[in-house]
Structures are given as structure tokens and as C-alpha cells.
N, C-alpha and C positions, 0 to 999 in steps of 0.2 A: 287467380292467385298464382305469384312466380312460385315455381317449383324449386327453384334452383337460385343461390344468391352467394356472393363471393365478398370477404373482407380480407383486409392485410394486418399482420400484426408482425413483431420481430421475435424470435427464440435468441437468448443469448447464452452462450457456451463459453466459459472463462469470460474475459471482458470483450469479446468478438459478438456482434451479433449479425444473424441470417434473416431474411425475410419470410415471413410464413404465410401462406395461402389459407384462410379459414373459408371452406364450403360449407354450404347448409344445404340440404335436399330434403324435401319435404314431399313423401309418397303416402299412398292408400296402404291400410295394413292397421293392427292394432297398434294403439301408441305407444310410442317407444322413443328413446334419445339415448342413439349410438354415438359415442365418440372414440375417432379411430385416429393413428397417426402418431404412435409412441408416446401417450401422455404419462406423466408421473402421477402420484396420487393426488397432489393437490389440484392438478388439472381434471382429473377425471371426476374429482368432485364438483366440478363446474356445472353439471347437469343439474344438481339441484340448486346451487346458487342462481345459477341463471335462469331457471325457471321461476323460482320465488321473485326474483328481482323483476322481471317481465310481468309477472300476474300483480306484483304490489305497486308497478308503475302505472298500471292502469290500460294495459293490455292484454287480449286473449292470447291464451297459450294453445298452441295448433295442437289440436285432437288427434294426431295421426302419427306417423312413423316418421320420425327425424333423424338423419344421419349428418353427422358433422365430423370433416375430413381436414387433418392438417398435413398441409403439405410442404416441402417434402416429407414424405410418411418415414423416409429411414432416419430422419434428424431425431434425436432424442429432445422432448420438449418437456420443461420444468417450470413450475410456479403457476400463480394464479392469475398473472397479468393478461392471460388469453381471455378471462371472462367477457371483457366489453366488448371484443372481437367476436366470440361466439354468439353474445345476444344479438349484435347490431346484423350478423349473416340470418340468423334465424329470423329474427323480426322482417329482415328483407325479402326471405324467402317465402314469409306467411302473406307478405304483401302489407304489413303495417307501415313500412317505411319504402320510401322509393330507394333503389339501389344504386342509381347513377353516382349520387355524392360520395358512397363508398369507394368508387374507383379512385386511385392515387392517394388514400389517405390510411395512415397506419394507426391503429387502436390500441392502446395499451390500458390496465386498469383493472382492479380486482372489484366484482361485486359484493355488495351486502346485501340481505333478504330485503331491505326496505327499498334497493334499488341505488343506494348511494355509491359513488364509485370511489374505493379506498386507494391511499398510496401502495405503490410497490416498488421493488430493488430494479436496480440496473436501468433507470430509465435514460440517462445518458449516453453508455453505449449502445441503448435500442436506438435512440434518437439518431446517432452518428450513422449507424447501419444503415438506418432508413432512409437518412440524405445521400449517402451513398448510392442506394440502389434507387434513386431519382423518385423517391414518395414525394409528392408535391405537400403533403399536409399532415401533421400528427395529431392525435387527439390522445390525452394525458388526462391523469386525475388533477383535480387544482393544487393539491399540495405537492406535486412534483412539478408545477410549472416553471419554476425559477430555474429548477435543474433542466428541464426540456429545452429553455430557451437560451442555454448557454451552447447551444448549436447554431450559428448564425445562418441566415438566409433560409430558415425552414419555418413556416408558420405554424403555430403552435394554437390548438384550441384545448383549453383547459375546463373540464366539466367536474360538477360535485356531484351528478345523479346521471343515471341512464334515461330519466326525462327531459334532463337538458341535452343528451345526445341527440334524441328522437326528434327535439324540436328543431335542431340544427339541420338534421338529415331532411326535416319536412319544409325548411326554409322559414320556419315559424320564429317568433322572439323565444327566447330562452326564457323559461320559467325560473323565479328567484328561487334560491334554496339556503337555508340555513347553515353556517358552518357546523361540521360534524366533530367535536373535539375529539372524540372516541377514533377520528380517521387519523390524527396525527401522525406523522413518521416516527416510529420509535427510534429513540435516543439509545443505541446501543455501544456508545462510546466510551473507550475506557478514560483514565483519569486525564482530562486536559482536553480529550479529543485529537483530532488529526495532526494539529500542530501544536502540541503542548510545551508551554514552558518558554517560549519565545517573549511572551510580549510581559510575563509576569515573574520572571527570574532574571539575574545580572550577574555577569560574570564579577563584577565588584565584589559580589558576596562571599566568593572564594578568596580566603587571605592565605598567602605564601603560595606553596605547591607551584613555585615557578616552571619547573620543569614539566609540571601535568599541565597548565595554563599554554606553555609553548607548544607541546603536543597538541592539544586542542586546537590551537590556530593553526599548525601543520595541516591536521587531519581535515579542517573545515577547508581550508585554502586548496587542498589538493584531492579531497573525496577519499582518504585514505582510511582503512580499518583500525581501531585502536584498541589495546588491551591494557588496561590499569589493575595493576596488583598493588595491594596495601592492606594495613591493618583498618579493623572497623573506626568510622570517624576520620578519616584522612581526607575525606570530601571526594572521591570517586564517583559517587551519584549525583553530586554537585555538579562537577564536572560535564557529566554526560548529560543532564537535563539542560544545560546551556550550551550546548554543541547548536542546537536549531537556530537560536538566536544570532549564532554567526555565521549561519548560511544565508545567501541571497533567495528574497523571493522565486518561486519557480516561474518560468517563463510560461506562455500558453500554451504550448505543446504539452510541455510538462505537467502542466496544472490539471489540464485535461485527463491525461493518463490517470493522474494519481485520483482525481475525482470519481471517475469511471470505475477505478477498483473499490473506492469507498461506496459507491452506489450499488455495486453488486454486491458488496458485502452487507449492505443494508445499515451502513454507520455513518451516512452522512447526517449533520443536523438538520432539523425541519429546515425549509426553505430550500435545501440544497445549493448552497453556495460554492462558487468555485475555489477550491482548496488551493491557496496563494502559499502557504507557509510549508515549508518540508515536514512530512508527517514525523512524529516519534512514537514508538513502540516501545513498550516497556513490559513484556509478558512475566508471569510469574513462573519461577523456576519448576513449579509443577505440571505447568503446560505440556501436553502431549505432543507428538509430532505432527497430528493433523491441526491442532490448533497453531503451529508455527509455520509449518511449510504450506499447510491448504490440503483440502479434501473433503472425503464424506462418503458415507455407505455407497450411495447412488450417484448423486451429481455433485461433482467438486464445489467446494467454496474457497476463496482465498483466505490464507492465513496471515499471521504476523509479518511474516518476511515479505508478503505482497502488500500489505497495508503501509510497511514501512518505505513502499518503493521512492526514491528519488527522496529520502529522508533518513532517519536512523532508526536501526533495531539494536536496542540496549538490553543485554543479558546480565542483570544483575546476580552477584552470587554464581557467575556461568559453571563453577565445577559441581552446583548442585542441579542443574539440569540433567536429563539421562541422557547417555550416551548415543542413542539413537537420533535424538534430536538435534546434539551438536555434529554429528555427523552426516545427518541429511542437509546441514547447511553450508556442506563444502561445494556442492553444485551450483547452486544460486549463486553464491562469492565468486565464484568463476565466471558463469555462463549469464548473470545478470536476468533470469527467470526461472519460474519453478513450472514443472511438466507433472501435471497429476494425470494419472490414466486409472480409468474403472472400466468395468463392464459396459457403463452406459455410453461411454467415450473418453475422449481426451480433452483435458482443458490445461492452456498455458496461461500462466499469470505474468506479468511483469514483477521483477524482484531485483532491481538494482538498488540496493541500499548501502548505506554503511554501517559495518558492523562496530559496535562499543561494547566491549566485554568488561567486566569488572571481578575480581575475586579477591579473596582473604588468602594470605601467606599456609593458612593449615585450616582444619576444621573447627579448632576453637577460636581461630581470628587473631591471636596472639602473635606467633611467629615464635623464630627460633630464639631470640633475643630478649623476649619478656615485653612487656606493656612499660611504657615509661609516663611519668608522671610531668606535670608542668617543670619541675625542678630537675628533669634528666634521671630520677632515679628509679629503678624498675620496682613495681607495684605488683603485678601476677607474672607468674611462671607459665611458659607454654604448657599445656597439660598433653599433648598431641605426641605420639612415638614417632622417630623416624621413618616407619613404614606408613603409617597413617598419612604422614605430609607428604609422601612421594605417591600413596593413592589418590588423596585428594586432588593435588595437582595434574596427577597423570590422566585424570578424565577427559583433560584437553589433550586430544590427540596431535600428534605431530602435523599431520597433513592440514589441520584445523589453523594451528598457529602458524605454519607457513605462510597461509593467506592472510595475516595480519602484518601491516607495513610498521604500524608503531606501536613500540612497548614501552611502558614507563611503570618503575618502580618508586610508588610514593611513602612517604615517611609521615608520621605524624607532626603537624607543626606544634612550635612550641608555645610557652604562653604570650610572650610579647608579640609575636606573630598574633595572636587571635585576638589581643586587645589592641592591635595597630589601628591607626585612623584608613576608614574606608576611602576616604578622599583623595588617597596617594595611590588607589589600585586603580588600574585600566578596567573601564566597563567593558560592556557588550559592544556599544555603538563603537567605539576607538578600535577595538581588536576586529569587529565587522567591517572597517573602513579599509583595513590592510587586507582584510580578505577578499574583499570586493575586487581590488586593485591585483591582488594575485591572480584571480581567477580570471580578470577581463585580460592580463598577459597569457594566459595559458590559452584562452578560447582565443585569442588571435594568433597564436602560434598553430594550434590545432584547426584553426579555420579550413572549411574543405574536406574535412573528414568526419566519422561518424562519431567523434569523441570530445566531450566538452571538459573533460577533467583530466589531470595527470594519471590518477588510479585506473583511468579505463584504457590507458594506451597498450596496445599488445607488446609484450617483450620483444619478439623477435623486430618489429618496427621500431621499437624504441632503441635497440642497440644499432641498428643499421642506419636510422636518419637522424636520431637525436641523442647520439653517445656524447658525453663529457670527453675533453682532453686526455690523452694518455695518462697524463701525470696525475690526473685526477682519479686513475682506476688502481692506483698501486695498493690501498687499502682492500680492495674488493679483490684482486688476486689472492692475497694472503688469505683471506678470510675464506675464500674459495677452497686453496689449497688444505688448508687446516679443517676444513669441514665444518665450520661453524656458521657457513651460509651456503643454502642449495643453490641451484640455478634459478629456482624461482625468486628465492630470496632476493639475488643480485638484481633481478628486473625489479622487484619491490624498493630496492634501495636507491636504484637508479629513479624511478618515478617519485620518491619522496625527495632526494636531491634537486630536482626538477621544480618541485613546489617550494624549496627552500630558496633556489635562484629567482622564481618568481617573487616570493616574499621579499627578497632585496633588491630587485630591480634588476637583476642581472640578465644579460643574453644567454647565457650559458652556466652550468653549475661548475663550480672549480672543486679543487681539493678540499677545501673547507666545508663545503655543502655537503660532500661524499662522506668525508668523515662524520659529521652530526648525523648524517640519515644513517649510517651504518651502526652508531651507537645508540640511536634511538630504536632501532629494531634488536639487536642484542642486548637491551640493558635488562630485561625482566627476564 
């Protein structure tokens, strides 16, 4: 009997994986199963899962002292995906399977008590880390096979049970196993999934709101943040839901980033396809800071801000969100990542999203001027006191609003607009073509830099390398002297001006572009 055997697996911290060596040692003494190496509760419970799975797969359990070490020992390890590697190492140490085929293979999977291999989270980042570490092959649950095969040049062995893994290790034909419907990946997706809205809704559904539609096109072309202010029913949510349809599909590297985050969060649909559409996240206003930013009591998980990476984070009724949630968004809006620190370690999650925030003018939603019917006559008065209106919008701090490039105040459309023929309204496809052309011009200008859209260009570099003509900056000088624009605000106006120039097909913003960009920022 081999007293010592070794298998490989991967620990995922944040969206980064690290290779872990699972060593099993069988020695004399009273029967025991000792697991060391900073395991969490789910991993500690693998003792019982692995033993039951081995016995129910037709293999004897060693009636001696078994010690399983997870190395590096200082790295915290969480999750049940270590089960398969622990079982393989124990069987190899007991002499039930040859240990030579375990060399160079990384094993991922949770074991059921009957020996079935169940799907797990974080397969894509784990396989990426294994490939970077030079692993020759990965073994994954059958339900995660499509996700694992997104990584090129890494052979993937998909198994449905421990019996199939043992057969492969022994060089025998794999036994047939029925599909286990109970092992399907749970769909924890919110409304519409990662790329909500792009295929089912059209910008032609939004009648009127020419300024809001224009602002949406500008934000799609330049990756800018957007704030929509208006009474209920003016189309704020409709506009926000149609923004993903204006964005181009994600490139392969961006798609892998987004898919890895959704894999770690456990919200990939069954089959684990590559997420090609920009994600759309619209959390409820009662969401906690952990739900939005990410975190957890011991091992952090990504929040809505990271699930919206390379896509849209829509905060409807934004003044109803708690102040800690809104203030916590300031750092990822600048850095494009979320850093969550806990006693067990620190996790970093990408969070480069476009923020779209929508708000009513006051708590009752009517606004100072009252609500108007289709004929223009006022029908309802505003019930809010001036102090209530100030407190309501005052929940949006100045530093947060300063990070929003485009602000639009929307008015309710009249009856004639609502009854207008949709055939004369531009569709998503028409506007998306203009957005794609503007993004192509920005990418050509930014080629050789780390940035892909105008909203990502740092202010100092923007003022030094891509500054408009001095005549176009007179408006900015005036607003800067008057205090209506901060230094950060000037940079954001310049970014929007470049986006407007890209939409117009111009090589450089002129005074008209700067004036429009300024009006879009100080409108609401």
C-alpha cells in the first residue's frame, strides 16, 4: 500500500486561482480522518462526503489514520470543490488507483454521498489558473464542462461520478452514468440574466424624450455614467434597460473576465456559456452594502457592482438606497475594482461598470410644479415640503454626483407623443450602429494605451495629450471660476466632448461639443 499520494486542485480567492497540492498520508493508529491547511466549514465537512462517496462507489475505506494536507497551508481554502481531489489522493494513498496519472492533472468537483460529482462555482478562473501553472489536464464535473472548455489548449475530462474518475485513473473504460437532474447548476440569476434586455427590448419603444435618448447614445458611445431625474412614468427605467442593447458585444478577454466573475458568484446559467453581452444589474433599493459591493462574513463574494463589470449598474429610485451603499460606490467608480478585506484574507473583484441612476424629483414623485395630464392641466399637487425635497435628493452626495458625467432632467411626454407612430422613431439597431462607429474612432485614437473608451482616460493625460483648441475651452473657464464645475467635472466634460466629436466623426472637439457636454453635466 502506498502510504503517501498527491493530487492537485485550485483555490479561488476573488477571481484569481492558485494551485493547491492535496497530500494524503495513511499511517497506523486508530481510524481517523484529519484535514489540515486552513479549510472552511464546507471543506471540513468533506471528511464525511468523501468517505460515503468512496464506499458507495464500491471501494473499501482505509481503516487507519488518514491525514490530508492542503498546501500552501497559509492560504485560506473555501468550498466543496476540493472533494474530488481529496478522494483521489486518499484512493491513491490506499493503493486503490495508480498515482502516476494524478500527476499534472487538476481535479475540481463536489461529491455527493452516492459518489456523483456535482457542479461547483468558479470553474473558469480555476481552469485559467491551472493552465497558467502548467497543468496538463483538468477534471471537472460534467455540468461544468462547457465552462471549463472556454480556456483553450487545456484538455478537459468531464466526469459524472467518482466511478468514472477511478476508471480513467486505472486506464479502464468509463462506466455509463445517468444524468443527475438534481446536480444541475442552480440558476441564481436575477431578472433577465447577465445580459438582460438587449434582445427583448428596443429603443423604438421610448416615445419622445429626445434629450434622454441623446444622452443614452452619448453614454453608450463613451462609457459615461448617467443620472436621470424625472417624475414617475417619464421613461427613466425604459431608457436604462435599453442601454445594454446599444453597447457592442464584449471582446474575448472582456467576456472571459465577466464570465469568471459570474462563475465565482454562481450565477452562470446551466452549460456555462461565455457571456458576450454586457451585463445589466438592477438591484433593489433595499440591498445592503455587501449585496452591492461584495463581501461576506468570512470569504468574500462579488456583489452587484462586480457582476456589472463591463456592463451597466442601474440604481432605480437611487435616493431610496442607503447612504453607506451610495458612498461605497465612489471608490469603484474611480478605480474600476472592489477590494474586500476580511480576517481570512483580501479579495479583489473587477468593477468597471457604467452607473445609471434614476430619481424622482421628490418623495411623492410629483415635483414642485405638480403632475400634468395629457392636456397640460395640473391634476395633482406636490405633497412634499421644501425641506423634504432637499433631504430626498440630498442623499446623493456631492462626491458621488461629481463622478457622473451626464445628467438629464426628463419631462413627461404629452398625449400626441405617446400616440405617435413608432415607425418614425429610431430603433436600437440604428443607434447602435452610430455607437459602434464612435467607439471605433475612440479605440483607434487610444490604441497603444490601457483604455478603450473616453470615460476611462485619466484627466491629466486628457489635458496634456488630447486637449481641445483654446477657443473651445472658454465655457469651461467660466464655469470653473463660478464654481459650477469642479476640477474633476472639467475632466469629465472633456471626456464627453471627445465622445460627441467621435459621434460627429470629427478629429477634435470644437466649441459646440464642449458647450453641449457642459450642458449635459449641469442640466439636472
